[in-house]
C-alpha positions as CSV (number, residue, x, y, z in Angstrom):
1,M,74.5,10.0,-34.7
2,D,75.7,6.5,-33.7
3,S,79.5,6.1,-33.8
4,R,82.2,3.7,-33.1
5,E,83.6,5.9,-30.2
6,K,80.2,6.1,-28.5
7,Y,79.9,2.3,-28.3
8,K,83.6,1.4,-27.9
9,K,83.0,-0.3,-24.5
10,Y,80.7,-2.9,-26.1
11,K,82.5,-6.0,-27.3
12,I,81.9,-9.4,-29.0
13,K,84.1,-12.5,-28.4
14,G,86.4,-13.4,-31.3
15,T,84.6,-16.8,-31.8
16,G,81.5,-14.9,-32.9
17,V,83.6,-12.7,-35.3
18,I,85.3,-15.7,-36.8
19,N,82.0,-17.5,-37.4
20,A,80.4,-14.3,-38.8
21,R,83.3,-14.1,-41.2
22,R,82.9,-17.7,-42.3
23,F,79.1,-17.3,-42.6
24,T,79.4,-14.0,-44.7
25,D,82.2,-15.3,-46.9
26,E,80.2,-18.5,-47.7
27,R,77.0,-16.7,-48.5
28,I,78.4,-13.7,-50.4
29,R,81.9,-14.3,-51.5
30,P,85.3,-15.2,-50.0
31,G,87.0,-12.1,-48.6
32,F,83.9,-10.0,-48.4
33,F,83.8,-9.8,-44.6
34,D,87.4,-8.7,-44.2
35,E,87.1,-6.2,-47.1
36,K,84.0,-4.5,-45.5
37,M,85.3,-4.7,-42.0
38,K,88.4,-2.8,-43.2
39,E,86.1,-0.1,-44.7
40,F,84.2,0.2,-41.4
41,N,87.4,0.2,-39.3
42,P,90.7,0.9,-41.0
43,A,92.5,-0.5,-37.9
44,Y,91.0,-4.0,-38.6
45,S,93.8,-6.3,-39.6
46,G,91.9,-9.5,-40.4
47,L,93.6,-11.3,-37.5
48,V,90.9,-12.5,-35.2
49,L,91.6,-14.5,-32.1
50,Q,88.8,-16.7,-30.5
51,S,89.2,-15.4,-27.0
52,T,89.9,-11.8,-27.7
53,W,87.1,-9.2,-27.5
54,Y,86.3,-7.0,-30.6
55,D,84.1,-3.9,-31.1
56,A,80.4,-4.9,-31.3
57,Y,79.8,-1.7,-33.3
58,D,81.8,-3.1,-36.3
59,C,80.0,-6.5,-36.1
60,K,76.6,-4.8,-36.1
61,M,77.6,-2.7,-39.1
62,I,78.8,-5.7,-41.0
63,S,75.6,-7.6,-40.1
64,D,73.5,-4.7,-41.4
65,L,75.5,-4.8,-44.7
66,V,75.1,-8.5,-45.1
67,V,71.4,-8.3,-44.5
68,K,71.2,-5.7,-47.3
69,E,73.5,-7.7,-49.6
70,L,71.5,-10.9,-49.2
71,G,68.1,-9.1,-49.4
72,W,67.1,-10.6,-46.0
73,D,65.6,-9.0,-42.9
74,L,67.6,-8.9,-39.7
75,K,65.6,-11.6,-38.1
76,K,66.3,-14.1,-40.9
77,Y,70.0,-13.2,-40.8
78,C,70.3,-13.7,-37.1
79,I,68.4,-17.1,-37.2
80,E,70.5,-18.3,-40.2
81,F,73.7,-17.1,-38.6
82,N,73.1,-18.7,-35.2
83,E,72.1,-22.0,-36.8
84,F,75.4,-21.9,-38.8
85,N,77.3,-20.8,-35.6
86,L,75.9,-23.7,-33.6
87,N,76.6,-26.3,-36.4
88,I,80.2,-25.2,-36.2
89,S,80.4,-25.1,-32.4
90,L,78.5,-28.1,-31.4
91,T,80.3,-31.4,-31.7
92,T,78.3,-34.7,-31.8
93,L,79.3,-35.5,-28.2
94,Y,78.3,-32.0,-27.0
95,T,74.9,-32.3,-28.8
96,F,74.4,-35.7,-27.2
97,F,74.8,-34.1,-23.7
98,L,72.6,-31.1,-24.7
99,K,69.8,-33.6,-25.6
100,L,70.2,-35.4,-22.3
101,G,69.7,-32.1,-20.5
102,G,66.6,-31.2,-22.5
103,P,65.4,-27.7,-23.6
104,V,64.4,-26.4,-20.2
105,M,67.9,-27.1,-18.7
106,V,69.8,-25.8,-21.8
107,L,67.7,-22.7,-22.1
108,S,68.2,-22.0,-18.4
109,K,71.9,-21.4,-19.3
110,S,71.1,-19.0,-22.2
111,A,71.6,-15.8,-20.3
112,Q,75.0,-17.0,-19.2
113,M,75.9,-18.1,-22.7
114,A,74.9,-14.6,-24.1
115,K,77.4,-13.0,-21.6
116,T,80.2,-15.2,-23.0
117,F,79.7,-13.7,-26.5
118,T,78.9,-10.0,-25.8
119,N,78.7,-7.4,-23.2
120,S,76.2,-5.3,-25.1
121,V,73.2,-7.1,-23.7
122,E,71.6,-7.7,-20.3
123,Y,69.5,-10.8,-20.5
124,V,67.1,-12.0,-17.8
125,I,65.0,-15.2,-18.1
126,T,61.5,-14.5,-16.9
127,K,59.8,-17.9,-17.8
128,N,61.4,-21.2,-18.7
129,E,59.1,-24.2,-18.7
130,R,58.4,-27.0,-21.1
131,G,57.4,-25.5,-24.4
132,V,57.6,-21.8,-23.3
133,F,60.6,-19.5,-22.9
134,E,60.4,-15.8,-22.1
135,A,63.2,-13.4,-21.5
136,T,63.9,-9.7,-21.1
137,I,66.8,-8.4,-23.2
138,S,68.2,-4.9,-22.5
139,S,70.7,-3.2,-24.7
140,P,71.8,0.3,-25.8
141,K,69.2,1.4,-28.3
142,F,71.7,1.1,-31.2
143,F,72.1,-2.6,-30.5
144,A,68.5,-3.4,-29.3
145,E,66.9,-5.0,-32.4
146,W,70.2,-6.8,-33.3
147,N,70.6,-8.2,-29.8
148,E,67.0,-9.3,-29.7
149,Y,67.2,-11.2,-32.9
150,M,70.7,-12.6,-32.1
151,C,69.2,-14.0,-28.8
152,V,66.2,-15.4,-30.6
153,G,68.4,-16.8,-33.3
154,A,70.5,-18.6,-30.7
155,M,67.3,-20.0,-29.1
156,F,66.1,-21.2,-32.5
157,G,69.5,-22.8,-33.2
158,I,69.6,-24.5,-29.7
159,L,66.1,-25.9,-30.1
160,K,66.9,-27.2,-33.6
161,A,70.0,-28.9,-32.2
162,L,67.7,-30.5,-29.6
163,D,65.3,-31.7,-32.4
164,R,62.6,-29.3,-31.2
165,K,60.4,-27.3,-33.5
166,V,59.8,-23.6,-32.8
167,K,56.1,-23.0,-32.9
168,D,56.0,-19.2,-32.5
169,Y,58.1,-16.2,-31.5
170,H,56.6,-12.9,-30.2
171,L,58.0,-9.6,-29.1
172,L,55.8,-9.1,-26.0
173,G,56.8,-5.5,-25.4
174,K,59.5,-3.0,-25.5
175,E,60.4,-0.1,-23.2
176,K,62.8,2.8,-23.8
177,Y,64.7,4.2,-20.8
178,E,67.8,6.3,-20.1
179,A,71.0,4.6,-18.8
180,S,74.2,6.3,-17.8
181,D,75.6,5.9,-21.3
182,G,72.4,7.0,-23.2
183,P,69.2,5.5,-24.4
184,W,68.5,1.8,-23.9
185,E,65.7,-0.5,-24.8
186,R,64.3,-3.4,-22.8
187,R,62.6,-6.0,-25.0
188,T,60.5,-8.9,-23.7
189,I,60.4,-11.9,-26.0
190,S,58.5,-15.2,-26.0
191,V,59.4,-18.4,-27.8
192,T,57.1,-21.4,-27.8
193,Y,58.2,-24.8,-29.0
194,D,57.1,-28.5,-29.1
């Protein structure tokens, strides 16, 4: 059975937790996020600092609950959350510089960006050219689908900020393997855009 202790070393940056709380409270009701986080983790105080690392397990559990509460699937949640997250995070000036760089340049930094938000994912870009982006995302099995859709959601949000339309998204393949801390999955994704 999956447990907090088993996944304790996997963390998420406080910025992501703060934005998840805002997103959840806006879509469900104020206070919902903190109330449910306290149920998942009695040690949760509600004080979340942007640069502090928090348990990814708790964030995944709250994501699963929000998906159920809203009647969404995980992919929709991750795309909506990441668009919300980017709308908060990107200032007009920053968006201007992103647009100057263009999608290939910006997406070339996506693996580095993922590492600043969580240590529960290994992300390798395998193809990045105009209109096509492919990557391999590896995670502990417990986080695999969540991390896949969070990465895809971030790409959708970035492309939207760059005024690009996503044409298609595909899971090209997935592979299970054993790592030193248990079962992992490697998922290869492809996103095409205009």
